[in-house]
KENU-985873 format. One record per residue (C-alpha): residue number from 1; residue in one letter; x, y, z. Coordinates in nm, 4 decimals, decimal comma. Each point is the difference from the previous one (the first is absolute). Last residue first. Layout:
BEGIN
> NUM;A;X;Y;Z $
...
This chain:
BEGIN
> 295;G;-2,1213;-1,9503;0,2518 $
> 294;G;-0,0422;0,3474;0,1072 $
> 293;T;-0,0623;-0,0899;0,3626 $
> 292;V;-0,3211;0,1615;0,0662 $
> 291;A;-0,1459;0,0262;-0,3274 $
> 290;R;0,1171;-0,3535;-0,0803 $
> 289;L;-0,2080;-0,1196;0,3309 $
> 288;S;-0,2841;0,1451;-0,1185 $
> 287;Q;0,0362;-0,1572;-0,3616 $
> 286;R;0,0024;-0,3567;0,1920 $
> 285;L;-0,3017;0,0893;0,2276 $
> 284;S;-0,1886;0,1165;-0,3018 $
> 283;G;-0,2959;0,2441;-0,0226 $
> 282;M;0,2152;0,2790;0,1364 $
> 281;T;0,2424;-0,0338;-0,3008 $
> 280;A;-0,3057;-0,0154;-0,2560 $
> 279;L;-0,1226;0,3310;0,1371 $
> 278;V;0,3450;0,1484;-0,0225 $
> 277;A;0,0603;-0,1313;-0,3503 $
> 276;T;-0,3428;0,1392;-0,1133 $
> 275;P;0,0857;0,3243;0,1765 $
> 274;E;0,3337;0,0078;-0,1932 $
> 273;Y;-0,1578;-0,0509;-0,3131 $
> 272;G;-0,1719;0,3597;-0,0670 $
> 271;C;0,2153;0,2462;0,1622 $
> 270;H;0,3127;-0,2289;-0,0788 $
> 269;A;-0,0186;0,0679;-0,3742 $
> 268;M;-0,0322;-0,3109;-0,2150 $
> 267;C;-0,1880;0,1556;-0,2827 $
> 266;N;0,0278;-0,1154;-0,3490 $
> 265;D;-0,3502;-0,0973;-0,0684 $
> 264;C;-0,1755;0,2913;0,2277 $
> 263;R;-0,0503;0,2273;-0,2538 $
> 262;P;-0,1488;-0,2552;-0,2239 $
> 261;D;-0,2975;-0,0450;0,2536 $
> 260;K;-0,1387;-0,3692;0,0550 $
> 259;G;0,2922;-0,2242;-0,0932 $
> 258;R;0,2096;0,1406;0,2902 $
> 257;G;-0,1994;0,1795;0,2451 $
> 256;Y;-0,3096;0,2253;0,0019 $
> 255;K;-0,3601;-0,0715;-0,0831 $
> 254;D;-0,0670;-0,1795;0,3440 $
> 253;W;0,0800;0,3147;0,1922 $
> 252;D;-0,3208;0,1716;-0,1080 $
> 251;T;0,0622;0,3134;0,1956 $
> 250;T;-0,3279;0,1454;0,1847 $
> 249;E;0,0151;-0,1719;0,3277 $
> 248;L;0,3447;0,0054;0,1093 $
> 247;L;0,0588;0,3629;-0,1438 $
> 246;E;-0,3143;0,1126;0,1578 $
> 245;Q;0,1001;-0,1336;0,3362 $
> 244;Y;0,3317;0,1862;-0,0482 $
> 243;T;-0,1917;0,3317;-0,0519 $
> 242;A;-0,0253;0,2511;-0,2708 $
> 241;A;0,0920;-0,2532;-0,2778 $
> 240;Y;0,1962;0,0617;-0,3119 $
> 239;G;0,0087;-0,0939;-0,3486 $
> 238;D;0,2031;-0,2341;-0,2240 $
> 237;A;0,3260;0,0811;0,1137 $
> 236;M;0,2532;-0,2723;-0,0237 $
> 235;L;0,3359;-0,0448;0,1900 $
> 234;Y;-0,1175;0,0535;0,3589 $
> 233;C;-0,3102;-0,2090;-0,0270 $
> 232;P;-0,3440;-0,0439;-0,1376 $
> 231;K;-0,1141;0,2686;0,0208 $
> 230;Q;0,1717;0,2938;0,2010 $
> 229;W;-0,1367;0,1147;0,3111 $
> 228;G;-0,0520;0,3805;-0,0026 $
> 227;F;0,1219;0,2393;-0,2498 $
> 226;L;0,2856;0,1572;0,2138 $
> 225;S;0,1299;-0,3677;0,0467 $
> 224;Y;-0,1063;-0,3074;0,1802 $
> 223;S;0,1192;-0,3311;-0,1248 $
> 222;P;-0,1085;-0,3403;0,1156 $
> 221;I;0,2638;-0,2693;0,0844 $
> 220;A;-0,2013;-0,2994;0,0620 $
> 219;W;-0,2862;0,0529;-0,2634 $
> 218;P;0,2175;-0,0787;-0,2961 $
> 217;T;0,0710;-0,3659;0,0904 $
> 216;C;0,1593;-0,1250;-0,3058 $
> 215;E;-0,0132;-0,3812;-0,0998 $
> 214;F;0,3361;-0,1879;0,0829 $
> 213;D;0,2493;-0,1989;-0,1588 $
> 212;T;0,2873;-0,2353;0,1544 $
> 211;R;0,3752;-0,0451;-0,0933 $
> 210;G;-0,0031;0,2445;-0,2634 $
> 209;E;0,2745;0,2486;0,1411 $
> 208;L;-0,2409;0,2599;0,1217 $
> 207;F;-0,2265;-0,2344;0,1424 $
> 206;D;0,2499;-0,1597;0,2197 $
> 205;L;0,1007;0,3550;0,1230 $
> 204;Y;-0,3708;0,0529;0,0909 $
> 203;L;-0,0193;-0,3389;0,1684 $
> 202;E;0,3008;0,0921;0,2273 $
> 201;S;-0,1637;0,3097;0,1084 $
> 200;H;0,1708;0,3016;-0,0952 $
> 199;N;0,2345;0,2796;0,1771 $
> 198;L;0,3119;-0,1366;-0,1457 $
> 197;R;0,3129;0,0069;0,2101 $
> 196;W;0,2257;-0,1669;-0,2794 $
> 195;R;0,1816;-0,3296;0,1012 $
> 194;R;-0,2818;-0,2298;-0,0571 $
> 193;R;-0,0714;0,1351;-0,3494 $
> 192;R;0,3764;-0,0265;-0,0595 $
> 191;G;0,0510;-0,3669;0,0239 $
> 190;E;0,1205;-0,0454;-0,3265 $
> 189;S;-0,3132;0,0821;-0,1957 $
> 188;F;-0,2162;0,2675;0,0972 $
> 187;A;0,0920;0,2320;-0,2938 $
> 186;K;-0,0637;-0,2779;-0,2654 $
> 185;K;-0,3194;-0,0789;0,1335 $
> 184;F;-0,0840;0,3666;0,0284 $
> 183;L;0,0563;0,0722;-0,3631 $
> 182;R;-0,1344;-0,3263;-0,1318 $
> 181;R;-0,3276;0,0347;0,1776 $
> 180;T;-0,0341;0,3789;-0,0856 $
> 179;Q;0,0715;-0,0880;-0,3800 $
> 178;E;-0,2710;-0,2614;0,0100 $
> 177;V;-0,2487;0,2298;0,1641 $
> 176;G;0,0630;0,3057;-0,2438 $
> 175;L;0,2270;0,2746;0,1195 $
> 174;F;-0,0672;0,3721;-0,0742 $
> 173;R;0,2704;0,2373;-0,1840 $
> 172;D;-0,1944;0,0877;-0,3211 $
> 171;Q;-0,2986;0,2277;0,1466 $
> 170;D;0,2432;0,2786;0,0782 $
> 169;P;-0,1970;0,3122;0,1035 $
> 168;A;-0,2094;-0,1621;0,2800 $
> 167;K;-0,3925;0,0727;-0,0487 $
> 166;E;-0,1244;-0,3325;-0,0265 $
> 165;Y;0,2226;-0,1503;0,2898 $
> 164;A;0,2025;-0,3132;-0,1434 $
> 163;Y;0,0873;-0,1491;0,3293 $
> 162;G;0,3831;-0,0368;0,0638 $
> 161;P;0,0989;-0,3187;0,1602 $
> 160;S;0,0369;0,0251;0,3696 $
> 159;I;0,2669;-0,0017;0,2801 $
> 158;E;-0,0111;0,0692;0,3606 $
> 157;M;0,3057;0,0407;0,2029 $
> 156;R;0,0577;0,0266;0,3859 $
> 155;D;0,2250;0,1238;0,2739 $
> 154;V;0,2389;0,2026;-0,2539 $
> 153;K;0,3555;-0,0802;0,0112 $
> 152;L;0,1352;0,2403;-0,2451 $
> 151;D;0,2546;-0,2250;-0,1230 $
> 150;N;-0,1013;-0,3435;0,0732 $
> 149;N;-0,3982;0,0000;-0,0267 $
> 148;L;-0,0621;0,3075;-0,2276 $
> 147;Y;0,3256;-0,0799;-0,2346 $
> 146;D;-0,0717;-0,3711;-0,0181 $
> 145;L;-0,3500;0,0772;-0,0716 $
> 144;V;0,0845;0,2354;-0,3124 $
> 143;E;0,2819;-0,2092;-0,1170 $
> 142;I;-0,2028;-0,3215;0,0131 $
> 141;V;-0,3089;0,1684;-0,1737 $
> 140;D;0,2539;0,1228;-0,2646 $
> 139;Q;0,1574;-0,3245;-0,0425 $
> 138;P;-0,3470;-0,1677;-0,0812 $
> 137;S;-0,0173;0,2506;-0,2783 $
> 136;D;-0,2198;0,3375;0,0048 $
> 135;N;-0,1429;0,1212;-0,3454 $
> 134;N;-0,3208;-0,1878;0,0694 $
> 133;F;-0,0630;0,2066;0,3289 $
> 132;F;0,0636;-0,0302;0,3697 $
> 131;T;-0,1373;0,1953;0,3014 $
> 130;S;0,2163;0,0398;0,2914 $
> 129;N;-0,1656;0,0837;0,3553 $
> 128;T;0,2036;0,0810;0,2817 $
> 127;Y;-0,0433;-0,0337;0,3534 $
> 126;V;0,1699;0,1956;0,2736 $
> 125;A;-0,0944;-0,0522;0,3796 $
> 124;F;-0,0303;0,3274;0,1675 $
> 123;G;0,1348;0,0732;0,3255 $
> 122;A;0,1700;0,3266;-0,0230 $
> 121;A;0,3327;-0,1464;-0,0392 $
> 120;K;-0,1343;-0,2101;-0,2846 $
> 119;A;-0,1134;0,3144;-0,1875 $
> 118;K;0,3210;0,1904;0,0692 $
> 117;H;0,2323;-0,3158;-0,1078 $
> 116;L;-0,2133;-0,0145;-0,3375 $
> 115;H;0,0507;0,3936;-0,0663 $
> 114;K;0,2412;-0,0111;-0,2866 $
> 113;P;-0,0961;-0,3311;-0,1588 $
> 112;L;-0,3850;0,0960;0,0312 $
> 111;L;0,0248;0,3444;-0,1755 $
> 110;V;-0,2092;-0,1097;-0,2939 $
> 109;A;-0,2554;-0,1296;0,2701 $
> 108;N;-0,2652;-0,0960;-0,2480 $
> 107;T;-0,2439;0,0104;0,3074 $
> 106;C;-0,2347;-0,2559;0,1194 $
> 105;L;-0,0232;0,0682;0,3602 $
> 104;V;-0,1403;-0,3312;0,1611 $
> 103;V;-0,1923;0,0060;0,2891 $
> 102;F;-0,0677;-0,2960;0,2465 $
> 101;K;-0,3278;0,1400;0,1423 $
> 100;G;-0,0633;0,0002;0,3779 $
> 99;R;-0,2078;0,3019;0,0086 $
> 98;S;0,2866;0,2431;0,1382 $
> 97;L;0,1997;-0,1421;-0,3035 $
> 96;L;-0,2769;0,1446;-0,2244 $
> 95;E;-0,0016;0,3323;0,1590 $
> 94;A;0,3905;0,0336;-0,0155 $
> 93;A;-0,0137;-0,0811;-0,3724 $
> 92;M;-0,2470;0,2655;-0,0802 $
> 91;T;0,1747;0,2502;0,2041 $
> 90;H;0,3108;-0,0567;-0,1528 $
> 89;I;-0,1508;-0,0026;-0,3425 $
> 88;Q;-0,1271;0,3457;0,0432 $
> 87;P;0,1581;0,2196;-0,2549 $
> 86;H;-0,0661;-0,2846;-0,2606 $
> 85;M;0,3278;-0,0036;-0,2396 $
> 84;L;0,1162;-0,2867;0,2193 $
> 83;P;-0,2710;-0,2278;-0,1444 $
> 82;E;0,1474;0,0143;-0,3538 $
> 81;G;-0,2851;-0,0803;-0,2552 $
> 80;G;-0,1369;-0,1817;0,2110 $
> 79;A;0,0591;-0,2349;0,2773 $
> 78;L;-0,0962;-0,0257;0,3517 $
> 77;S;-0,0283;-0,3869;0,0499 $
> 76;V;-0,1952;-0,1004;0,2782 $
> 75;M;-0,0160;-0,3373;0,2035 $
> 74;P;-0,2497;-0,1304;0,2506 $
> 73;A;-0,2892;0,0536;-0,2636 $
> 72;G;-0,3265;0,1252;0,1856 $
> 71;C;-0,1787;0,1428;-0,3265 $
> 70;E;-0,1557;0,3019;0,1813 $
> 69;E;0,2521;0,0808;0,2073 $
> 68;V;0,2573;0,0202;-0,2774 $
> 67;A;-0,2364;0,2365;-0,1873 $
> 66;G;-0,0708;0,2056;0,2983 $
> 65;I;0,3870;0,0376;0,0772 $
> 64;V;0,0461;0,1231;-0,3468 $
> 63;Q;-0,2820;0,2425;-0,0145 $
> 62;A;0,1123;0,1471;0,3437 $
> 61;V;0,3609;0,0446;-0,1402 $
> 60;P;-0,1303;0,1980;-0,2715 $
> 59;M;0,0621;-0,1008;-0,3610 $
> 58;R;0,2447;0,2260;-0,1963 $
> 57;Q;-0,0899;0,1437;-0,3410 $
> 56;K;0,2598;0,1766;-0,2337 $
> 55;L;-0,0078;-0,3079;-0,2334 $
> 54;V;-0,3844;0,0057;-0,0396 $
> 53;G;0,0267;0,3637;-0,1254 $
> 52;A;0,2859;-0,0650;-0,2243 $
> 51;P;-0,1833;-0,2621;-0,1851 $
> 50;H;0,1168;-0,3575;0,0517 $
> 49;Q;0,2190;-0,2531;-0,1337 $
> 48;I;0,1913;-0,0521;0,3305 $
> 47;K;-0,0929;-0,3609;0,0830 $
> 46;G;0,0750;-0,2138;-0,3204 $
> 45;C;0,3678;-0,0525;0,0747 $
> 44;G;0,2169;-0,2021;-0,2468 $
> 43;N;0,1467;0,3359;-0,1376 $
> 42;C;0,1007;0,1367;0,3314 $
> 41;A;-0,0827;0,3750;0,0602 $
> 40;L;0,1647;0,0851;0,2925 $
> 39;N;-0,0829;0,2671;0,3000 $
> 38;C;-0,3514;-0,1480;0,0155 $
> 37;A;-0,3385;0,1311;0,0537 $
> 36;F;-0,2965;-0,2329;0,0150 $
> 35;L;-0,0792;0,0850;0,3582 $
> 34;P;-0,1392;-0,1728;0,3136 $
> 33;E;0,0250;-0,3459;-0,2001 $
> 32;V;-0,0981;-0,2592;0,2807 $
> 31;E;0,0728;-0,3693;-0,0778 $
> 30;V;-0,1965;-0,2184;0,2547 $
> 29;I;0,1596;-0,3186;0,1153 $
> 28;L;-0,1753;-0,3275;0,0886 $
> 27;P;-0,3277;0,1083;-0,0840 $
> 26;F;-0,3277;-0,2417;0,0403 $
> 25;K;-0,2078;-0,1960;-0,2127 $
> 24;K;-0,1730;-0,3222;0,1044 $
> 23;R;-0,0394;0,1001;0,3795 $
> 22;R;-0,1017;-0,3107;0,2190 $
> 21;L;0,0457;0,2106;0,3327 $
> 20;L;0,2379;-0,2942;0,1272 $
> 19;K;0,1946;0,0190;-0,3436 $
> 18;Q;0,0394;0,3910;0,0111 $
> 17;K;0,1521;-0,0592;0,3720 $
> 16;V;0,2311;-0,2748;-0,1198 $
> 15;L;0,1138;0,2232;-0,2823 $
> 14;Y;0,0669;0,2942;0,2414 $
> 13;S;0,1960;-0,2085;0,2316 $
> 12;G;0,2252;-0,1145;-0,2727 $
> 11;M;0,0424;0,3210;-0,1454 $
> 10;K;0,1245;0,1233;0,3395 $
> 9;V;0,2093;-0,2982;0,0612 $
> 8;T;0,1829;-0,0184;-0,3326 $
> 7;L;0,0548;0,3849;0,0176 $
> 6;N;0,1772;-0,0219;0,3420 $
> 5;L;0,2115;-0,3316;-0,1124 $
> 4;P;0,1123;0,2000;-0,3243 $
> 3;L;-0,0710;-0,2196;-0,3045 $
> 2;A;0,2329;-0,3150;-0,0345 $
> 1;M;0,2781;-0,0051;-0,2773 $
């Protein structure tokens, strides 16, 4: 299914501007983690394994706004941890919206089925992000996405194979590349991929099922947290930079990616590969038409 028209237009205009300015590296989305605390403790998550003192910290609203404005990304994902545990998350979101940003509030939404109608009535578009592991079958993927798409009727759905966070409690549930391709190729068959309201570029979905291959573009979705700008990406922490420009200039981007760093070998997560797919889409008239039509 095609991406939302307003998002397609906003991102397309932004990409054209970057090309005219001849910028080689620029953010598409910035991941902001204003806290690490969470009300859940998922076995595949590597984001909450911090000392109690760190888990109690909350990033000031002004710091969040400053980081977003510094990097200039048109889209902002407010994540964590659980962002709804931040006492000023509503102010944070409102300030970003007033600046014309497309804001994604990335909550675990444990009460979503109960309150979905309230969210939609309040004007929110409700997106979901489902992460799959090696104990999930194609039928599991189908049942989850059918439930979200047909029963809950969420607006858009994102999917991703789980990334093997170094600090995740369970290290035996992560998919390899070939496992990921088999899983999604089977799940997408019989026309299901076109029926589901998936919030992905067509090329990224091609990538998931092994119809094309890409290199990772880690600089396109930078991550900013209580520690600063994370090197090199949202999934790996090889140090932190004080500013976005320092992140770009001091990170050795060429040493990361499949075949370069073993931590990257099985990664097919959208935070690294969706930007590559988006950039490839914008560079091709045919793929741009697919993005609009979902063909």
